[in-house]
C-alpha positions in Angstrom: -7.7 44.7 13.4 -5.3 42.1 12.1 -7.3 41.7 8.8 -7.1 45.5 8.2 -3.4 45.5 8.9 -2.9 42.7 6.4 -4.8 44.5 3.6 -2.8 47.7 4.3 0.4 45.7 4.1 -0.7 44.2 0.7 -1.6 47.6 -0.7 1.8 48.9 0.4 3.5 45.9 -1.2 1.8 46.5 -4.5 2.5 50.2 -4.3 6.2 49.6 -3.7 6.4 47.0 -6.5 4.9 49.4 -9.0 7.3 52.2 -7.9 10.3 49.9 -8.0 9.4 48.6 -11.5 8.9 52.2 -12.8 12.2 53.3 -11.2 14.0 50.3 -12.6 12.7 51.0 -16.2 13.6 54.7 -15.9 17.1 53.8 -14.6 17.6 51.4 -17.5 16.6 54.0 -20.0 18.9 56.6 -18.4 21.7 54.0 -18.4 21.1 53.3 -22.1 21.5 57.0 -23.0 24.5 57.5 -20.7 26.2 54.5 -22.2 26.2 56.3 -25.5 27.8 59.3 -23.9 30.3 57.2 -22.0 29.4 58.5 -18.5 27.8 55.3 -17.3 30.4 54.3 -14.6 30.3 57.7 -13.0 26.5 57.7 -12.7 26.4 54.1 -11.5 28.8 55.0 -8.7 26.7 58.0 -7.8 23.5 56.0 -7.6 25.2 53.3 -5.4 26.2 55.9 -2.7 
């Protein structure tokens, strides 16, 4: 039971890490484009909320 729980936890950790990295990259790309438009602060404030 405990071993199974551990492996599930590890799978979830990897899954979340992949999701986080992808989201971070996507956010940085979005940030880059918005910086050119000058809307960066507005968007950053929206994401923080």
